[in-house]
N, CA, C and O atoms as CSV, one atom per row, in Angstrom:
chain,resi,resn,atom,element,x,y,z
A,1,MET,N,N,-24.357,24.645,0.469
A,1,MET,CA,C,-23.396,23.571,0.624
A,1,MET,C,C,-23.047,22.964,-0.736
A,1,MET,O,O,-23.912,22.747,-1.583
A,2,ALA,N,N,-21.781,22.703,-0.910
A,2,ALA,CA,C,-21.315,22.109,-2.156
A,2,ALA,C,C,-21.929,20.726,-2.371
A,2,ALA,O,O,-22.183,20.335,-3.510
A,3,ALA,N,N,-22.170,19.986,-1.295
A,3,ALA,CA,C,-22.756,18.649,-1.418
A,3,ALA,C,C,-24.151,18.739,-2.016
A,3,ALA,O,O,-24.534,17.882,-2.812
A,4,GLY,N,N,-24.917,19.761,-1.649
A,4,GLY,CA,C,-26.258,19.946,-2.199
A,4,GLY,C,C,-26.216,20.265,-3.679
A,4,GLY,O,O,-27.034,19.759,-4.448
A,5,VAL,N,N,-25.273,21.096,-4.083
A,5,VAL,CA,C,-25.113,21.426,-5.502
A,5,VAL,C,C,-24.676,20.190,-6.267
A,5,VAL,O,O,-25.217,19.886,-7.330
A,6,LEU,N,N,-23.705,19.486,-5.731
A,6,LEU,CA,C,-23.198,18.277,-6.377
A,6,LEU,C,C,-24.309,17.255,-6.575
A,6,LEU,O,O,-24.388,16.610,-7.621
A,7,LYS,N,N,-25.157,17.110,-5.580
A,7,LYS,CA,C,-26.250,16.132,-5.636
A,7,LYS,C,C,-27.153,16.377,-6.842
A,7,LYS,O,O,-27.730,15.438,-7.391
A,8,ASN,N,N,-27.276,17.639,-7.254
A,8,ASN,CA,C,-28.115,17.991,-8.396
A,8,ASN,C,C,-27.496,17.618,-9.741
A,8,ASN,O,O,-28.199,17.588,-10.751
A,9,TYR,N,N,-26.196,17.334,-9.774
A,9,TYR,CA,C,-25.508,17.120,-11.041
A,9,TYR,C,C,-24.893,15.741,-11.230
A,9,TYR,O,O,-24.350,15.455,-12.297
A,10,VAL,N,N,-24.964,14.888,-10.227
A,10,VAL,CA,C,-24.367,13.559,-10.351
A,10,VAL,C,C,-25.403,12.483,-10.080
A,10,VAL,O,O,-26.387,12.710,-9.377
A,11,GLN,N,N,-25.168,11.315,-10.644
A,11,GLN,CA,C,-26.069,10.184,-10.415
A,11,GLN,C,C,-25.519,9.217,-9.372
A,11,GLN,O,O,-26.274,8.458,-8.764
A,12,ASN,N,N,-24.207,9.245,-9.166
A,12,ASN,CA,C,-23.622,8.330,-8.179
A,12,ASN,C,C,-23.902,8.835,-6.770
A,12,ASN,O,O,-24.209,10.010,-6.566
A,13,ASN,N,N,-23.792,7.940,-5.814
A,13,ASN,CA,C,-24.034,8.354,-4.435
A,13,ASN,C,C,-22.812,8.151,-3.539
A,13,ASN,O,O,-22.896,8.355,-2.328
A,14,LYS,N,N,-21.682,7.753,-4.118
A,14,LYS,CA,C,-20.473,7.523,-3.326
A,14,LYS,C,C,-19.479,8.658,-3.548
A,14,LYS,O,O,-19.218,9.068,-4.679
A,15,ILE,N,N,-18.936,9.150,-2.449
A,15,ILE,CA,C,-17.928,10.206,-2.484
A,15,ILE,C,C,-16.724,9.728,-1.673
A,15,ILE,O,O,-16.873,9.298,-0.529
A,16,ILE,N,N,-15.540,9.805,-2.263
A,16,ILE,CA,C,-14.324,9.380,-1.582
A,16,ILE,C,C,-13.684,10.583,-0.903
A,16,ILE,O,O,-13.449,11.615,-1.530
A,17,LEU,N,N,-13.407,10.433,0.393
A,17,LEU,CA,C,-12.706,11.461,1.159
A,17,LEU,C,C,-11.303,10.964,1.466
A,17,LEU,O,O,-11.136,9.875,2.015
A,18,GLY,N,N,-10.309,11.740,1.122
A,18,GLY,CA,C,-8.925,11.378,1.408
A,18,GLY,C,C,-8.533,11.818,2.805
A,18,GLY,O,O,-7.727,12.735,2.965
A,19,ALA,N,N,-9.091,11.176,3.810
A,19,ALA,CA,C,-8.804,11.558,5.195
A,19,ALA,C,C,-7.357,11.239,5.554
A,19,ALA,O,O,-6.727,11.981,6.308
A,20,GLN,N,N,-6.839,10.167,5.031
A,20,GLN,CA,C,-5.465,9.689,5.192
A,20,GLN,C,C,-5.166,9.079,6.553
A,20,GLN,O,O,-4.393,8.124,6.630
A,21,SER,N,N,-5.758,9.602,7.643
A,21,SER,CA,C,-5.482,9.040,8.970
A,21,SER,C,C,-6.576,9.464,9.945
A,21,SER,O,O,-7.249,10.477,9.754
A,22,GLY,N,N,-6.731,8.666,10.987
A,22,GLY,CA,C,-7.631,9.029,12.069
A,22,GLY,C,C,-6.876,9.621,13.238
A,22,GLY,O,O,-7.459,9.894,14.287
A,23,SER,N,N,-5.590,9.820,13.064
A,23,SER,CA,C,-4.733,10.362,14.120
A,23,SER,C,C,-4.387,11.812,13.798
A,23,SER,O,O,-3.818,12.107,12.748
A,24,GLY,N,N,-4.735,12.707,14.712
A,24,GLY,CA,C,-4.391,14.112,14.526
A,24,GLY,C,C,-2.895,14.321,14.410
A,24,GLY,O,O,-2.436,15.176,13.652
A,25,LYS,N,N,-2.126,13.532,15.168
A,25,LYS,CA,C,-0.664,13.637,15.137
A,25,LYS,C,C,-0.138,13.293,13.738
A,25,LYS,O,O,0.732,13.983,13.205
A,26,VAL,N,N,-0.672,12.231,13.161
A,26,VAL,CA,C,-0.224,11.810,11.828
A,26,VAL,C,C,-0.664,12.826,10.773
A,26,VAL,O,O,0.106,13.151,9.869
A,27,LEU,N,N,-1.882,13.324,10.880
A,27,LEU,CA,C,-2.346,14.340,9.928
A,27,LEU,C,C,-1.442,15.569,9.968
A,27,LEU,O,O,-1.091,16.125,8.927
A,28,GLU,N,N,-1.071,15.985,11.169
A,28,GLU,CA,C,-0.199,17.144,11.318
A,28,GLU,C,C,1.180,16.866,10.714
A,28,GLU,O,O,1.752,17.724,10.040
A,29,ALA,N,N,1.707,15.670,10.957
A,29,ALA,CA,C,3.016,15.303,10.408
A,29,ALA,C,C,2.993,15.268,8.883
A,29,ALA,O,O,4.017,15.487,8.236
A,30,MET,N,N,1.821,14.991,8.312
A,30,MET,CA,C,1.671,14.942,6.855
A,30,MET,C,C,1.379,16.333,6.270
A,30,MET,O,O,1.186,16.481,5.063
A,31,ASN,N,N,1.352,17.345,7.144
A,31,ASN,CA,C,1.029,18.716,6.727
A,31,ASN,C,C,-0.350,18.827,6.108
A,31,ASN,O,O,-0.566,19.610,5.183
A,32,ARG,N,N,-1.280,18.042,6.622
A,32,ARG,CA,C,-2.666,18.106,6.152
A,32,ARG,C,C,-3.319,19.350,6.739
A,32,ARG,O,O,-3.098,19.683,7.903
A,33,LYS,N,N,-4.113,20.025,5.940
A,33,LYS,CA,C,-4.798,21.230,6.404
A,33,LYS,C,C,-6.080,20.889,7.163
A,33,LYS,O,O,-6.567,21.694,7.958
A,34,ASP,N,N,-6.626,19.697,6.917
A,34,ASP,CA,C,-7.844,19.295,7.621
A,34,ASP,C,C,-7.466,18.588,8.921
A,34,ASP,O,O,-6.305,18.242,9.141
A,35,ASN,N,N,-8.455,18.383,9.767
A,35,ASN,CA,C,-8.229,17.703,11.032
A,35,ASN,C,C,-9.378,16.719,11.252
A,35,ASN,O,O,-10.276,16.614,10.416
A,36,LEU,N,N,-9.351,16.014,12.350
A,36,LEU,CA,C,-10.376,14.992,12.603
A,36,LEU,C,C,-11.779,15.595,12.649
A,36,LEU,O,O,-12.733,14.996,12.154
A,37,LYS,N,N,-11.897,16.774,13.240
A,37,LYS,CA,C,-13.204,17.441,13.312
A,37,LYS,C,C,-13.730,17.725,11.903
A,37,LYS,O,O,-14.911,17.510,11.631
A,38,ASP,N,N,-12.865,18.203,11.007
A,38,ASP,CA,C,-13.265,18.472,9.626
A,38,ASP,C,C,-13.727,17.201,8.917
A,38,ASP,O,O,-14.720,17.209,8.189
A,39,ILE,N,N,-13.002,16.122,9.137
A,39,ILE,CA,C,-13.328,14.856,8.479
A,39,ILE,C,C,-14.683,14.346,8.949
A,39,ILE,O,O,-15.517,13.949,8.135
A,40,VAL,N,N,-14.904,14.356,10.264
A,40,VAL,CA,C,-16.182,13.895,10.814
A,40,VAL,C,C,-17.323,14.769,10.309
A,40,VAL,O,O,-18.379,14.254,9.941
A,41,GLU,N,N,-17.123,16.073,10.289
A,41,GLU,CA,C,-18.163,16.991,9.807
A,41,GLU,C,C,-18.464,16.750,8.324
A,41,GLU,O,O,-19.624,16.793,7.914
A,42,SER,N,N,-17.440,16.501,7.532
A,42,SER,CA,C,-17.636,16.214,6.107
A,42,SER,C,C,-18.480,14.960,5.904
A,42,SER,O,O,-19.364,14.930,5.048
A,43,VAL,N,N,-18.204,13.933,6.692
A,43,VAL,CA,C,-18.974,12.690,6.606
A,43,VAL,C,C,-20.444,12.963,6.947
A,43,VAL,O,O,-21.342,12.487,6.252
A,44,LYS,N,N,-20.684,13.723,8.010
A,44,LYS,CA,C,-22.056,14.037,8.412
A,44,LYS,C,C,-22.791,14.804,7.320
A,44,LYS,O,O,-23.949,14.508,7.024
A,45,ILE,N,N,-22.132,15.777,6.728
A,45,ILE,CA,C,-22.756,16.571,5.669
A,45,ILE,C,C,-23.081,15.694,4.471
A,45,ILE,O,O,-24.197,15.739,3.954
A,46,LEU,N,N,-22.117,14.898,4.026
A,46,LEU,CA,C,-22.357,14.035,2.860
A,46,LEU,C,C,-23.508,13.076,3.121
A,46,LEU,O,O,-24.356,12.878,2.251
A,47,LYS,N,N,-23.549,12.480,4.300
A,47,LYS,CA,C,-24.638,11.556,4.623
A,47,LYS,C,C,-25.983,12.270,4.649
A,47,LYS,O,O,-26.995,11.691,4.253
A,48,SER,N,N,-26.009,13.514,5.108
A,48,SER,CA,C,-27.273,14.255,5.169
A,48,SER,C,C,-27.833,14.531,3.778
A,48,SER,O,O,-29.033,14.763,3.635
A,49,TYR,N,N,-26.988,14.509,2.758
A,49,TYR,CA,C,-27.430,14.700,1.374
A,49,TYR,C,C,-27.608,13.379,0.635
A,49,TYR,O,O,-27.827,13.366,-0.576
A,50,GLY,N,N,-27.516,12.280,1.356
A,50,GLY,CA,C,-27.757,10.970,0.754
A,50,GLY,C,C,-26.546,10.331,0.110
A,50,GLY,O,O,-26.675,9.311,-0.567
A,51,PHE,N,N,-25.367,10.909,0.305
A,51,PHE,CA,C,-24.150,10.302,-0.227
A,51,PHE,C,C,-23.621,9.251,0.740
A,51,PHE,O,O,-23.898,9.299,1.938
A,52,MET,N,N,-22.857,8.300,0.206
A,52,MET,CA,C,-22.167,7.301,1.015
A,52,MET,C,C,-20.678,7.671,1.019
A,52,MET,O,O,-19.988,7.444,0.025
A,53,PRO,N,N,-20.179,8.233,2.113
A,53,PRO,CA,C,-18.759,8.588,2.156
A,53,PRO,C,C,-17.883,7.339,2.233
A,53,PRO,O,O,-18.164,6.412,2.993
A,54,ILE,N,N,-16.834,7.333,1.445
A,54,ILE,CA,C,-15.822,6.283,1.482
A,54,ILE,C,C,-14.542,6.969,1.927
A,54,ILE,O,O,-14.089,7.918,1.287
A,55,ILE,N,N,-13.961,6.497,3.015
A,55,ILE,CA,C,-12.825,7.171,3.633
A,55,ILE,C,C,-11.523,6.469,3.261
A,55,ILE,O,O,-11.350,5.282,3.538
A,56,ASP,N,N,-10.606,7.209,2.629
A,56,ASP,CA,C,-9.265,6.710,2.338
A,56,ASP,C,C,-8.401,6.852,3.579
A,56,ASP,O,O,-8.281,7.944,4.134
A,57,ILE,N,N,-7.804,5.762,4.014
A,57,ILE,CA,C,-6.899,5.766,5.156
A,57,ILE,C,C,-5.575,5.137,4.710
A,57,ILE,O,O,-5.565,4.051,4.132
A,58,LEU,N,N,-4.478,5.814,4.978
A,58,LEU,CA,C,-3.152,5.282,4.676
A,58,LEU,C,C,-2.560,4.679,5.946
A,58,LEU,O,O,-2.688,5.252,7.028
A,59,LEU,N,N,-1.932,3.559,5.817
A,59,LEU,CA,C,-1.268,2.896,6.946
A,59,LEU,C,C,0.226,2.848,6.695
A,59,LEU,O,O,0.677,2.808,5.550
A,60,GLY,N,N,0.995,2.851,7.787
A,60,GLY,CA,C,2.444,2.738,7.660
A,60,GLY,C,C,3.133,4.053,7.382
A,60,GLY,O,O,4.230,4.072,6.823
A,61,ILE,N,N,2.503,5.163,7.765
A,61,ILE,CA,C,3.109,6.478,7.591
A,61,ILE,C,C,4.326,6.567,8.524
A,61,ILE,O,O,4.235,6.145,9.677
A,62,PRO,N,N,5.459,7.104,8.058
A,62,PRO,CA,C,6.620,7.239,8.950
A,62,PRO,C,C,6.237,7.993,10.226
A,62,PRO,O,O,5.604,9.048,10.168
A,63,GLY,N,N,6.626,7.445,11.370
A,63,GLY,CA,C,6.317,8.053,12.655
A,63,GLY,C,C,5.010,7.568,13.264
A,63,GLY,O,O,4.730,7.837,14.433
A,64,GLU,N,N,4.208,6.854,12.478
A,64,GLU,CA,C,2.942,6.313,12.979
A,64,GLU,C,C,3.230,5.141,13.915
A,64,GLU,O,O,4.153,4.361,13.682
A,65,ASN,N,N,2.435,5.025,14.971
A,65,ASN,CA,C,2.603,3.882,15.877
A,65,ASN,C,C,1.281,3.131,16.017
A,65,ASN,O,O,0.279,3.499,15.404
A,66,LYS,N,N,1.289,2.097,16.813
A,66,LYS,CA,C,0.098,1.252,16.966
A,66,LYS,C,C,-1.097,2.068,17.471
A,66,LYS,O,O,-2.215,1.885,16.989
A,67,ALA,N,N,-0.876,2.950,18.419
A,67,ALA,CA,C,-1.969,3.777,18.947
A,67,ALA,C,C,-2.576,4.651,17.848
A,67,ALA,O,O,-3.790,4.854,17.825
A,68,ASP,N,N,-1.750,5.169,16.944
A,68,ASP,CA,C,-2.260,5.972,15.822
A,68,ASP,C,C,-3.140,5.115,14.912
A,68,ASP,O,O,-4.200,5.560,14.472
A,69,ARG,N,N,-2.705,3.901,14.636
A,69,ARG,CA,C,-3.479,3.015,13.759
A,69,ARG,C,C,-4.804,2.635,14.397
A,69,ARG,O,O,-5.808,2.502,13.697
A,70,LEU,N,N,-4.825,2.458,15.704
A,70,LEU,CA,C,-6.067,2.099,16.387
A,70,LEU,C,C,-7.083,3.223,16.353
A,70,LEU,O,O,-8.282,2.962,16.453
A,71,ARG,N,N,-6.645,4.461,16.217
A,71,ARG,CA,C,-7.561,5.595,16.127
A,71,ARG,C,C,-8.296,5.603,14.797
A,71,ARG,O,O,-9.327,6.262,14.662
A,72,GLN,N,N,-7.784,4.887,13.824
A,72,GLN,CA,C,-8.379,4.900,12.505
A,72,GLN,C,C,-9.561,3.977,12.469
A,72,GLN,O,O,-10.209,3.845,11.431
């Protein structure tokens, strides 16, 4: 795992993930290659190696609605 290799070379414990949204619909509209399952799995992996994941979420994406924002 890349997280295990990274852990050997860095002193910080925070990793920023550019998830961008918690809505699969919004991720698809943004042409993101990752999906909610990938994001959740990434968080689990990073935490298992002692990292603190910080999730970037964008709000106000064109086409986003209240239900999409609540998923975040």
